[in-house]
C-alpha positions as CSV (number, residue, x, y, z in Angstrom):
1,X,96.1,59.4,67.3
2,X,96.5,58.4,70.9
3,X,98.1,61.3,73.0
4,X,101.5,60.8,74.5
5,X,102.0,60.5,78.3
6,X,104.0,63.8,78.2
7,X,100.8,65.6,77.3
8,X,99.1,64.3,80.4
9,X,102.0,65.4,82.6
10,X,102.1,68.9,81.1
11,X,98.4,69.4,81.4
12,X,98.5,68.2,85.0
13,X,101.2,70.8,85.7
14,X,98.9,73.4,84.2
15,X,96.0,72.3,86.5
16,X,98.3,72.5,89.5
17,X,99.5,75.9,88.5
18,X,96.1,77.5,88.0
19,X,94.8,75.7,91.1
20,X,97.5,77.5,93.2
21,X,96.8,80.8,91.5
22,X,93.0,80.5,92.1
23,X,93.8,79.9,95.9
24,X,95.8,83.2,96.1
25,X,93.8,85.5,93.8
26,X,90.1,86.5,93.9
27,X,89.6,86.9,90.2
28,X,86.8,84.7,88.9
29,X,88.5,83.9,85.6
30,X,91.2,82.0,87.4
31,X,88.6,79.6,88.6
32,X,87.2,79.1,85.1
33,X,90.7,78.6,83.7
34,X,91.2,75.9,86.3
35,X,87.9,74.2,85.4
36,X,88.8,74.4,81.7
37,X,92.2,72.7,82.1
38,X,90.8,70.1,84.4
39,X,88.2,69.1,81.7
40,X,90.9,69.1,79.0
41,X,93.1,66.9,81.1
42,X,90.1,64.5,81.7
43,X,89.5,64.3,77.9
44,X,93.2,63.4,77.3
45,X,93.2,60.8,80.0
46,X,90.0,59.3,78.6
47,X,91.6,59.3,75.1
48,X,94.5,57.3,76.5
49,X,92.3,54.8,78.3
50,X,90.8,52.3,75.8
51,X,88.0,49.9,76.7
52,X,87.4,46.6,74.9
53,X,83.7,46.5,75.5
54,X,81.7,48.3,72.8
55,X,79.0,49.7,75.1
56,X,81.6,50.9,77.6
57,X,83.6,52.4,74.7
58,X,80.6,54.5,73.7
59,X,80.3,55.8,77.3
60,X,84.0,56.7,77.4
61,X,83.8,58.5,74.1
62,X,80.7,60.4,75.4
63,X,82.6,61.5,78.5
64,X,85.6,62.5,76.4
65,X,83.6,64.7,74.1
66,X,81.6,66.2,77.0
67,X,84.9,67.0,78.8
68,X,86.3,68.8,75.7
69,X,83.0,70.7,75.3
70,X,82.9,71.6,79.0
71,X,86.6,72.8,78.8
72,X,85.8,75.0,75.9
73,X,82.7,76.5,77.6
74,X,84.8,77.1,80.8
75,X,87.4,79.0,78.7
76,X,84.7,81.1,77.0
77,X,83.3,82.1,80.4
78,X,86.7,83.0,81.7
79,X,86.7,85.9,79.3
80,X,83.0,86.8,79.7
81,X,82.6,87.2,83.5
82,X,84.1,90.1,85.4
83,X,82.1,89.8,88.6
84,X,83.2,87.9,91.6
85,X,79.9,86.0,92.1
86,X,80.6,82.6,90.6
87,X,77.2,80.9,91.1
88,X,75.3,83.0,88.4
89,X,78.2,82.4,86.0
90,X,78.2,78.7,86.6
91,X,74.4,78.5,86.0
92,X,75.0,80.4,82.7
93,X,77.7,78.0,81.7
94,X,75.5,75.0,82.4
95,X,72.8,76.6,80.3
96,X,75.1,76.4,77.3
97,X,76.7,73.1,78.3
98,X,73.4,71.2,78.5
99,X,72.3,71.3,74.8
100,X,75.9,71.1,73.5
101,X,76.8,68.1,75.6
102,X,73.4,66.4,75.1
103,X,73.8,66.8,71.3
104,X,77.4,65.4,71.4
105,X,76.3,62.4,73.4
106,X,73.5,61.6,71.0
107,X,75.9,61.9,68.1
108,X,78.5,59.6,69.7
109,X,75.8,57.0,70.6
110,X,74.4,57.3,67.0
111,X,70.9,57.8,68.4
112,X,70.4,61.3,67.0
113,X,67.7,62.0,64.5
114,X,68.1,65.0,62.1
115,X,65.1,66.9,63.6
116,X,66.2,66.4,67.2
117,X,69.8,67.2,66.5
118,X,68.8,70.4,64.6
119,X,66.7,71.5,67.7
120,X,69.8,70.8,69.9
121,X,71.9,72.9,67.6
122,X,69.5,75.8,67.6
123,X,69.1,75.6,71.4
124,X,72.8,75.6,71.9
125,X,73.4,78.6,69.5
126,X,70.5,80.6,71.1
127,X,71.8,80.0,74.6
128,X,75.3,81.1,73.6
129,X,74.1,84.3,72.1
130,X,71.8,85.0,75.1
131,X,74.5,84.5,77.6
132,X,77.0,86.6,75.6
133,X,74.6,89.5,75.4
134,X,74.1,89.3,79.2
135,X,77.8,89.5,80.1
136,X,79.1,91.9,77.3
137,X,78.7,95.6,78.1
138,X,76.5,98.0,76.0
139,X,79.7,99.3,74.3
140,X,80.3,95.8,72.8
141,X,77.3,95.7,70.4
142,X,79.7,95.4,67.4
143,X,81.5,92.5,69.1
144,X,78.3,90.9,70.1
145,X,77.1,91.1,66.4
146,X,80.4,89.4,65.4
147,X,79.8,86.6,67.9
148,X,76.2,86.2,66.7
149,X,77.3,86.0,63.1
150,X,79.9,83.3,64.0
151,X,77.2,81.4,65.9
152,X,74.9,81.6,63.0
153,X,77.6,80.4,60.6
154,X,78.6,77.5,62.7
155,X,74.9,76.7,63.5
156,X,74.1,76.6,59.8
157,X,77.0,74.2,59.2
158,X,75.9,72.0,62.0
159,X,72.3,71.9,60.6
160,X,73.6,70.9,57.2
161,X,75.8,68.2,58.8
162,X,72.8,67.0,60.8
163,X,70.7,66.7,57.7
164,X,73.4,64.6,56.0
165,X,74.0,62.7,59.2
166,X,77.7,63.4,59.1
167,X,78.2,62.8,62.9
168,X,82.1,63.0,63.0
169,X,82.2,66.4,61.4
170,X,79.3,67.5,63.6
171,X,81.4,66.9,66.7
172,X,84.4,68.6,65.3
173,X,82.4,71.6,64.3
174,X,80.9,72.0,67.8
175,X,84.3,71.9,69.4
176,X,85.8,74.3,66.7
177,X,83.1,76.8,67.5
178,X,83.7,76.8,71.2
179,X,87.5,77.4,70.9
180,X,86.9,79.9,68.2
181,X,84.7,82.0,70.5
182,X,87.2,81.6,73.3
183,X,89.9,83.0,71.0
184,X,87.9,86.0,69.9
185,X,86.9,86.8,73.5
186,X,90.5,86.4,74.6
187,X,91.7,88.8,72.0
188,X,89.1,91.4,73.2
189,X,90.1,91.1,76.9
190,X,93.8,90.2,76.5
191,X,96.7,92.1,78.1
192,X,99.3,93.1,75.4
193,X,101.2,90.1,74.0
194,X,99.8,87.5,76.4
195,X,96.2,88.1,75.3
196,X,97.0,87.8,71.6
197,X,99.2,84.7,72.2
198,X,96.4,82.9,74.0
199,X,93.8,84.0,71.4
200,X,96.0,82.7,68.5
201,X,96.3,79.4,70.5
202,X,92.6,79.1,70.8
203,X,92.0,79.9,67.1
204,X,94.7,77.3,66.1
205,X,93.0,74.8,68.5
206,X,89.7,75.6,66.7
207,X,91.4,75.2,63.3
208,X,92.7,71.7,64.2
209,X,89.0,70.6,64.6
210,X,87.9,72.4,61.4
211,X,90.7,70.9,59.3
212,X,89.8,67.4,60.6
213,X,86.4,67.7,58.8
214,X,85.8,65.8,55.6
215,X,85.2,68.9,53.6
216,X,88.9,69.8,54.1
217,X,90.1,66.3,53.3
218,X,91.3,67.4,49.9
219,X,93.9,69.7,51.4
220,X,95.7,66.6,52.8
221,X,96.5,68.3,56.1
222,X,95.5,65.4,58.2
223,X,99.0,64.3,59.1
224,X,100.0,67.9,59.9
225,X,97.0,68.3,62.2
226,X,97.7,65.1,64.0
227,X,101.4,66.0,64.5
228,X,100.7,69.5,65.7
229,X,97.5,68.8,67.6
230,X,98.9,69.3,71.1
231,X,100.8,72.5,70.2
232,X,97.8,74.9,70.4
233,X,97.1,73.7,74.0
234,X,100.6,74.7,75.0
235,X,100.4,78.0,73.2
236,X,97.2,78.8,75.2
237,X,98.7,77.6,78.5
238,X,101.9,79.7,77.8
239,X,99.8,82.8,77.0
240,X,97.8,82.4,80.2
241,X,101.0,82.0,82.3
242,X,102.4,85.1,80.5
243,X,99.3,87.0,81.4
244,X,99.8,86.0,85.1
245,X,103.3,87.5,85.0
246,X,102.2,90.6,83.2
247,X,99.4,91.2,85.8
248,X,101.9,90.5,88.6
249,X,104.3,93.1,87.2
250,X,101.4,95.6,86.8
251,X,100.4,95.0,90.4
252,X,104.0,95.6,91.5
253,X,104.1,98.8,89.5
254,X,100.8,99.9,91.0
255,X,102.0,99.1,94.5
256,X,105.2,101.0,93.8
257,X,103.3,104.0,92.7
258,X,100.9,103.7,95.6
259,X,103.8,103.5,98.1
260,X,105.4,106.5,96.5
261,X,102.1,108.4,96.8
262,X,101.7,107.3,100.4
263,X,105.3,108.4,101.1
264,X,104.6,111.8,99.8
265,X,101.4,112.1,101.8
266,X,103.1,110.9,105.0
267,X,106.0,113.3,104.3
268,X,103.5,116.1,103.9
269,X,101.7,115.1,107.2
270,X,105.1,114.9,108.9
271,X,106.2,118.4,107.8
272,X,102.9,120.2,108.3
273,X,101.8,118.5,111.6
274,X,101.2,121.2,114.3
275,X,103.0,119.0,116.9
276,X,106.7,118.5,117.0
277,X,107.9,115.3,115.3
278,X,111.2,113.8,114.8
279,X,113.0,110.6,113.8
280,X,115.9,109.5,116.0
281,X,118.6,106.8,115.7
282,X,117.5,103.9,117.8
283,X,121.0,103.3,119.1
284,X,122.5,106.7,119.6
285,X,119.3,108.9,119.9
286,X,120.8,111.3,117.4
287,X,118.2,113.3,115.5
288,X,117.8,112.1,111.9
289,X,114.9,114.3,110.7
290,X,112.7,116.9,112.3
291,X,109.5,118.7,111.2
292,X,108.8,122.4,111.0
293,X,106.8,122.4,114.3
294,X,109.8,121.0,116.2
295,X,112.0,123.8,114.8
296,X,109.4,126.4,115.8
297,X,108.7,124.9,119.3
298,X,112.2,124.2,120.4
299,X,113.9,127.2,118.8
300,X,116.7,125.2,117.1
301,X,117.3,125.3,113.4
302,X,117.1,122.0,111.4
303,X,120.9,122.0,111.0
304,X,121.3,122.4,114.8
305,X,118.8,119.6,115.4
306,X,120.7,117.2,113.1
307,X,123.9,117.8,115.1
308,X,122.2,117.0,118.4
309,X,120.9,114.0,120.4
310,X,117.6,113.8,122.1
311,X,119.3,114.0,125.5
312,X,120.4,117.6,124.5
313,X,116.8,118.8,124.7
314,X,115.9,116.9,127.9
315,X,116.1,119.0,131.1
316,X,118.6,117.0,133.2
317,X,117.3,116.1,136.6
318,X,113.8,117.0,135.5
319,X,112.8,113.8,133.7
320,X,109.3,112.6,134.7
321,X,107.4,109.4,134.7
322,X,107.7,107.5,131.4
323,X,111.4,108.4,130.7
324,X,114.4,106.6,131.9
325,X,118.1,107.6,131.3
326,X,120.3,104.7,130.4
327,X,124.0,104.8,129.6
328,X,125.2,102.4,127.0
329,X,128.4,102.0,125.0
330,X,126.8,103.9,122.0
331,X,126.2,106.9,124.3
332,X,123.3,108.3,126.3
333,X,119.9,107.5,124.9
334,X,116.3,107.5,126.0
335,X,114.2,104.4,126.6
336,X,110.4,104.4,126.6
337,X,108.6,102.7,129.4
338,X,105.0,101.5,129.5
339,X,103.7,104.3,131.8
340,X,102.8,107.9,131.0
341,X,105.5,109.1,128.6
342,X,105.8,112.7,129.9
343,X,109.2,114.5,130.0
344,X,110.4,117.9,130.7
345,X,112.3,119.4,127.8
346,X,114.3,122.6,127.4
347,X,113.9,125.1,124.6
348,X,116.9,126.8,123.0
349,X,116.4,129.9,125.2
350,X,116.5,127.7,128.3
351,X,112.8,127.7,129.1
352,X,111.3,124.4,130.3
353,X,108.1,122.8,129.2
354,X,106.4,119.5,129.6
355,X,105.8,117.2,126.6
356,X,103.8,114.0,126.2
357,X,106.0,111.6,124.2
358,X,104.7,108.8,121.8
359,X,107.3,106.7,120.1
360,X,107.2,103.9,117.5
361,X,110.1,101.8,116.1
362,X,110.6,102.2,112.4
363,X,113.2,101.7,109.7
364,X,114.6,104.9,108.3
365,X,117.1,105.0,105.4
366,X,118.2,101.4,106.1
367,X,118.8,101.8,109.8
368,X,116.8,101.1,113.0
369,X,115.1,104.3,114.1
370,X,112.3,105.6,116.2
371,X,109.5,107.9,115.1
372,X,108.6,110.3,118.0
373,X,105.6,112.7,118.4
374,X,105.9,115.3,121.2
375,X,102.8,117.1,122.4
376,X,103.2,120.2,124.6
377,X,101.2,119.5,127.7
378,X,102.7,122.3,129.9
379,X,99.3,123.9,130.5
380,X,97.6,120.5,131.0
381,X,100.3,119.5,133.5
382,X,99.9,122.8,135.4
383,X,96.1,122.2,135.5
384,X,96.7,118.7,136.8
385,X,99.1,119.9,139.5
386,X,96.7,122.7,140.4
387,X,93.8,120.3,140.8
388,X,95.9,118.0,142.9
389,X,97.0,120.9,145.0
390,X,93.4,122.1,145.5
391,X,92.3,118.6,146.4
392,X,94.9,118.5,149.2
393,X,94.9,122.2,150.3
394,X,92.5,124.5,152.0
395,X,91.1,127.1,149.5
396,X,90.9,129.9,152.0
397,X,94.2,129.7,153.8
398,X,96.3,127.7,151.3
399,X,97.3,125.3,154.1
400,X,97.2,121.5,153.6
401,X,93.8,120.1,154.5
402,X,92.6,117.0,156.4
403,X,93.2,114.7,153.4
404,X,96.9,115.6,153.3
405,X,97.1,115.3,157.1
406,X,96.7,111.6,157.0
407,X,99.7,111.1,154.7
408,X,101.8,113.6,156.6
409,X,101.0,111.8,160.0
410,X,102.1,108.5,158.6
411,X,105.4,109.9,157.4
412,X,105.9,111.8,160.7
413,X,105.4,108.6,162.7
414,X,107.9,106.7,160.5
415,X,110.5,109.4,160.8
416,X,110.1,109.7,164.6
417,X,110.4,105.9,165.0
418,X,113.4,105.8,162.6
419,X,115.2,108.7,164.4
420,X,114.1,107.6,167.9
421,X,112.9,111.1,168.6
422,X,109.8,112.5,170.2
423,X,107.1,114.2,168.3
424,X,104.2,116.6,169.2
425,X,100.7,116.8,167.7
426,X,99.2,120.2,168.4
427,X,95.4,120.8,168.0
428,X,94.7,124.6,168.0
429,X,91.4,126.4,168.2
430,X,90.6,130.1,167.9
431,X,88.8,131.2,171.1
432,X,85.3,132.8,170.7
433,X,85.6,132.8,166.9
434,X,81.8,132.9,166.5
435,X,81.8,136.3,168.2
436,X,84.2,137.6,165.5
437,X,81.8,136.4,162.7
438,X,78.8,137.8,164.5
439,X,80.5,141.2,165.3
440,X,82.4,141.9,162.1
441,X,80.8,139.6,159.6
442,X,81.9,136.5,157.7
443,X,84.2,138.3,155.4
444,X,86.1,139.6,158.4
445,X,86.0,136.1,159.8
446,X,87.7,134.7,156.7
447,X,90.3,137.4,156.9
448,X,90.9,136.5,160.5
449,X,91.4,132.9,159.6
450,X,94.0,133.8,156.9
451,X,95.9,136.0,159.3
452,X,95.9,133.4,162.0
453,X,97.2,130.8,159.4
454,X,100.0,133.2,158.4
455,X,101.1,133.8,162.0
456,X,101.1,130.1,162.8
457,X,103.0,129.3,159.6
458,X,105.7,131.9,160.5
459,X,106.6,129.8,163.6
460,X,106.6,126.4,162.0
461,X,109.7,124.9,160.4
462,X,109.7,123.7,156.8
463,X,110.1,120.0,157.9
464,X,106.9,120.3,160.1
465,X,103.3,120.4,158.9
466,X,100.5,122.9,159.7
467,X,97.0,121.9,158.6
468,X,93.6,123.5,158.7
469,X,91.4,120.7,159.9
470,X,88.1,122.5,160.5
471,X,86.3,125.9,160.6
472,X,88.6,127.6,163.2
473,X,90.7,124.6,164.0
474,X,94.3,124.0,163.0
475,X,96.7,121.0,163.5
476,X,100.5,121.3,163.8
477,X,102.7,118.2,163.5
478,X,106.3,118.7,164.9
479,X,109.0,116.1,164.9
480,X,112.7,115.7,165.9
481,X,112.2,116.6,169.6
482,X,114.4,115.3,172.4
483,X,112.1,116.2,175.3
484,X,108.7,117.7,176.3
485,X,110.3,121.0,177.0
486,X,110.8,121.6,173.3
487,X,107.1,121.3,172.7
488,X,106.3,123.6,175.6
489,X,108.6,126.3,174.1
490,X,106.8,126.0,170.8
491,X,103.4,126.3,172.4
492,X,104.4,129.4,174.4
493,X,105.7,131.1,171.2
494,X,102.4,130.3,169.4
495,X,100.4,131.8,172.3
496,X,102.6,134.9,172.2
497,X,101.9,135.4,168.5
498,X,98.4,136.6,169.4
499,X,99.2,139.1,172.2
500,X,99.4,141.6,169.4
501,X,95.9,142.2,167.9
502,X,95.0,141.5,164.3
503,X,94.1,144.3,161.9
504,X,91.0,143.6,159.9
505,X,89.4,146.2,157.7
506,X,91.2,149.0,159.5
507,X,90.1,147.7,162.9
508,X,92.0,145.9,165.6
509,X,90.6,142.6,166.6
510,X,92.0,140.8,169.7
511,X,91.9,137.0,169.7
512,X,93.4,134.2,171.7
513,X,94.0,130.5,171.0
514,X,93.8,127.3,172.9
515,X,96.2,124.4,172.3
516,X,95.9,120.7,173.1
517,X,99.1,118.6,172.8
518,X,99.7,114.9,172.5
519,X,103.3,113.6,172.6
520,X,104.7,110.6,170.7
521,X,105.4,108.0,172.1
522,X,104.1,108.8,175.6
523,X,100.5,109.6,174.6
524,X,100.1,107.1,171.7
525,X,101.9,105.2,169.0
526,X,99.4,105.6,166.1
527,X,97.8,108.6,164.5
528,X,94.2,107.9,165.6
529,X,95.2,107.6,169.3
530,X,97.4,110.7,169.2
531,X,94.6,112.8,167.5
532,X,92.1,111.6,170.0
533,X,94.3,112.5,173.0
534,X,95.2,115.9,171.5
535,X,91.5,116.7,171.0
536,X,90.8,115.7,174.6
537,X,93.6,118.0,175.8
538,X,92.1,120.9,173.7
539,X,88.7,120.5,175.2
540,X,90.3,120.6,178.7
541,X,92.1,123.8,177.7
542,X,88.8,125.3,176.7
543,X,87.2,124.4,180.1
544,X,90.2,125.9,182.0
545,X,89.4,129.3,180.6
546,X,91.0,129.3,177.1
547,X,94.2,131.0,176.0
548,X,96.3,128.2,177.4
549,X,98.1,125.0,176.6
550,X,97.2,121.5,178.0
551,X,99.3,118.4,177.5
552,X,97.4,115.1,177.2
553,X,99.7,113.5,179.8
554,X,98.6,116.1,182.4
């Protein structure tokens, strides 16, 4: 009976459905399902398309029978293969398809002899058993024996039909065997109801071909088989669709279980992390959750934390780079910037400490939130500040060194220019310092330098700068002067500091100093010029007998 157009439409929809599934899923059996339904659709289309020419009609019928056989072989392999490599599976399918399709073509063309057809049957059955034994696991020996028995039974029937040259029943028996094997394999690998439904569909599909044979003509089921012929296809398709849904539900259940497990692991990591962590509301910065380390580090209980905002633990006026205070309608909250996220926080007992902040936006209990990790970097910050201080200060005297002098001179010149005041650059050298080292030793010389630095520092204002620029050389930068007389008074006070001897290792050591002075703006407008004029004035003071002051303008 010629298949209706609705069957072509439904099979086309199945091809589209499994084509879309194969694009989204890596499982190999989806690809073989797609191949199978494509071949079945091709056979139905060829059944619809009649050709008047006898020779062309033979070719059409050959293609139709080959398409049905290829579809059955594809369905069989969809239940055999479990690996993702499709090329070996395709080669195995072609190994079975060649003798089967060749035999069918010879039968349709009525060119088959009994001997050749018998050899085709034996070759096809042998290939089927060999391929099945390759893909079935060792635990499936019983099932493999069942499949072998079915192949032997169908093979014996085909041999008998070949001997009696009953070609029509021969073709039906070949197709019946393929769909019977597909049904058995589907029952073995099925998922609950969907697997059994598809298997029953394949077996019913096989039964339709068996009942079409002449040996069952006495049952008078031909009209029933013709009427219900397309139904097994739809049962198989529905079972496959149902299997897709069942696997999708199983995947959702696995993902749900995995998400729950991940949530528990992340919760454990959150609570047991040695660094403080918390979750804060993105709008109000109110604490939503804190871990045990935050409670221990900050000294607040969990209940106290949940009643506070992040701004309550920030030391006001002590925020550092990376934090910015912003007032918005929802209240005070913290915004992260791109730079170093280091802030100064306050513990419950009032002690301050530095923390390095890392924040990520998340969703927490249905609201926008921020996950924050705070690492205590107080010691690291102290070490950084100490390294910076050592890089800009003299190790022996603790005074700023030549590196810091450059920055201080630039600021001093800007301040003098802005305030329209005079400034003085003093270069000071200890007279005959080599004699102190030679007489008392280098340790005494170091102690001498420290005491000289302390006396000079005692006469310098906080706004001014005193720097050790060399071995026994110091530089003092003084600003805010209205006249030269102010600089002269400062120099006289500095000279008078050393009229009283130093006490080093229980001995009195008398020293003097020489001072060279360059005035801004009279002696120069830039730091290099002023330092050069001040050095020249110092050398002149040395030549004049030391223990005196010389101004560059003199």
